N, C-alpha and C positions, 0 to 999 in steps of 0.2 A: 227267620232265615236260619238254616243250619250253617255255622261257621265253623272251619277247619282249621286247628291250630297250626301255626307254623313262623318261621323267623319274619316272613313279610307281614305276617298279620300283626305281630307284635311291634314291627316298626311302623305299620299303619296306626296302631293304638296310641303309640308315643306321639305321632304327628297330631292325631286327633285332639288328645287330651291336653296338649300343651299348645303350640302355636295355634291351630285351628280353634280350639275353645276360647283362647284369648281374642282372636279375631271376631268371632262371632259375638263376643260380649260387648263390642263397641259398634257393632253393625245394627241398622235398624232391624227391627223384628222381622220384616218380610223380605228383607235382604238376607238375614240368616236362613230363613226357611228355603229362600230360592237357591242359596249355596248348598245346603244340604241335598236338595234335589239334584243339583248338579253333580254332587259325589256320586249318587246313584247312577247318573247317566254315564261317568267315568267307569265305575264298576262294571256296568252293563256293557260298555264297548270292549272291556278287558276280559271280561268272563267268557268261559268256553263250556266246559261240561255242565255248569250249574245251568245254563240257559236251555241246555237240551233237556235236562230233568224237569225243568219247570214247564217246559212245552209238552212233555209227555204227560205230566199230571195235569195240565189244562185239557188234554185230549181226553182224560177219564171223566172229566165235569163236563166237558163241551164237545162231544164227538164230530159236530159239524164246524168246529172252528176253523177258519183259514189261517195260513201261516203268517200273513201281515198282521191279522188281529191279534194271532197269539205273541208275536214279537213285541206289538205295542204294550200287551198287558204284562209282559214280562219285564220290559223297561219299566213299567210303573211299578211294579213290585220291587225292583231294586231301588227307585227313588223313595218308595213308602219306607223301606228299611231304614235308610239313613235318617229321614225325618223322624220316624218313631223311636229310634235309638238315640238320637242326639239332639231333639228338641229340648231335652232335660236342660242343655245350655241356656235357653231362652226363657224357661219356666219362671226364674227369679223376676225377670222384667215384663212378665205377662199379666198386666194389670187391667183394670176395667177399661181403660182407653183401648187396649189391644183387642179385648173381647168385643168392644162395640165396633172396630173397624174390620175385624177379621172374621167374626163367628155370627152364623145365623143359628136361631134356636127354634125347635118345633117341638112342641109338647110340654112345655114347662107347665101347662095347666093340669096335666096328669100328675106331675109330681107335687104341685101345690096341693091338688084335691087329696092325694094320698096322705099327704102330711097332716091335712086337717083330721084324719082319722086318729091320729096319736100315738100310732104303734110302730112307726118307723117304716122306712122304705129300703128295698133291695133293689138296686139297679143292676141289672145282668146284662153284661156287654160281652163282646168277642175280642179275640186278638185280631183286630181290623182297623186299619188306619192308625194313626198316631195315638195310641191306646190310652195315655195318660193325660191327655189334653183336657177331655171332659171333667176329669177330676179338678183339674186345675181351674177350669172356667167356672164350675158350679161352686167352687170355694170361694172364688172372687166375687160371684154374684150374691154370696152371703147364706149359702146353704151349708149346713154343719155335716161335712162330709168324712168319711174313712174309707179305705179300701183294703180288702183281702187280697194279699199277693204272695209271691213267692220267689223274692230275689235270691238268686243262687250263683256261686262262683264255681260249681261242679263242672270238672272238665276243662277248665280254664288253665292257661300257661301262668308261669310265675308273674310276668307283666299283667297278664289279664286279670289275675287275682290281686296283685298290690298295687296295681296303678288303675286300670280301668275300672274294675268292680268297686274298690275302695272310694275313688273319686265319684263314682255314680252314686253310692249310698249317701255321700255328703250332699250331692245334688238333690236326691229323693228327699232329704231331711228338709229341704227349702220348700217342698210343696206344701201348701197350707192345709194339709190333710195327713192323718196318721196312716201308715200302712201296717196292717196286722198280718202276722205270719199265718199262712193256710195251713201250715204243718204243726201249729202250736195249739195251745188251749184257748178257744175262741169266746171265753168268758166276756171279754172286752166288747166283743161284737154283738153279743146278746144284750149287754147291758146299754150299749150305744143305741141299739134299736128300741129297747124298753124306753129309752129317754128321747124318743122320737128323733133319732138321728138318720142319715142316709148312709147306706154301705153300699160300694161298688164291688162286684166280684164277677169274675170271668165265668161265661158259660159253655166254654169250649176247651177247658183243661188249664193246666198251671202254667204253661208257657215253657215247661221243661220236660225232659223225658219221664219224670216221675208223676204218678197218677195219686193225688191226694183225695181221699174220700171215696164215697160210692160212684161207681160209674155204670153205665148200662149201654148197650149197643142200640143205636138209632140209624135210621136212613139217612145219609146226605149225599146229594147228588147221585143217588141209586148206589152207593156204597155202604157198607156196615162200618160205622164209625163209632167208637166209645166217647161218650159224652158224660160230663160230672152231673150227679143228681143233687149236688151240694146246695147251689142257690135255692132251688124250690124246697130242699129240706129246711134250710135256714129260714125261710119265709113262713112255712109250715108251723115250726116250733116256736116262732116268735110271734105270729100273727101278723107280721109286717106285709105290706104290699109289696108285689113284686113286678116291676116294671122293665121292659126291654128298653135298652139304649144302645144307640150306634152312632158313629162319627163318620160322616160322608163327606164327599166333596161339595162344596156350597155351589148355589145357584148363582147368586149374586155377589157373594163374598167367598173368602177361600175355604172355609170349613162349615159344615151344617151339623149340629147335634140334634138327633132326632130321639125323643122319648116317646114310646107306645103307650096303648091303653094297658091295663093290668093283665098280666097272664093269670087266667082262672081256670078252674076246673069243677065239675060238679061231683067228680069222684072224690074220695078221701083216702088218706094213707098213701100206700105204695102206688096205688091207681093215680090218684091225683097228681102225685110228684111227678110220675112218669108223662102225665099228660102236659103239665105246665112246662116241663123240660122240652117236650116235643113242640110245643108251641113257639118257645124261644129258637129251637132248630129251624123251624120253617121260616121265621123271620130272618135268622141269619142267612139261610140259604137264598132268600129272596135278594138281600142286599149284596152278597157275595156275587150273585149271578149278574148284578148290575155294574160292579166295581170289583172284578175278581183280583186285580193286580194289589188290592189293598188287604188281601187276606194273609196273615203272617205265615200261616202254617202251608201255604201253596207247595213249597218244596218238599213238605212230608206227605203230600196227599198221594201216598203210594203203600202197596201192602206190606204190612210189618211196622210201618212208622206211624201212620195215621188210620189207614185202612186196616180193618181186622181180617187176618187170613181165614180162610175156610177151613174149618177143622173137619178132620177125617172122620167119617161115620165108623 
């Protein structure tokens, strides 16, 4: 979600990172998640122009969507934003008991089978749902995890940089997996895969305005959107198996982690890299079509932000 800096935003940050953070620390995990969703409801009720933009973007994706359903999706988008951004308060207490109580797992056999090859696994996922939760869950289950990411304080206010961002890094350091900087030298990622570790990496961009590495235009909900080729390139260079992974609403419990079959292509080199990336995008589009409110970039799904503008001939 695109956040505009303001005095009100800084006051909200101070509230979130001090009394609210301490309150969530003493609440039951399920109660803390419910409180974060409630914050999304409050923001939804107070928002004005942001809701209009989200409904317009939904119209680009689902032209036949009615107003009632659009409003339901927009509300879920606000809820997911707060859960995704602030679930980090809960991660230090998210142990095996919480995994058993709150998580459904689908496709772990694909991960286990890939690891038996001994060449590591690239788990490619999207900015969709509570994006760090699978990293924590799989690490708690005993898998050797690292993530390629790009934490950034670019564009934040003084309080955003010196309070929220610094405290966020402090909490991210408690996640039982190292975060490797996407814009740095990836030697440690190559070594980790060589040692049969698991790397999580997003397949829909860095989560910031920056584009790191090679990108290519693909069709996404009928629009031309730039997607990174990095996950497929990393798997090709290392010989690692590349598996798609998504976190979804649970059917019996709160959340469900789905790990799919390997993304493969008969093509080699550039052709194979694009084919594997395209397969991931198809699976991402499938899950977004079912749960569009969980897509982080819903507010960017417009020309010049996520959609590539048509070039004049």
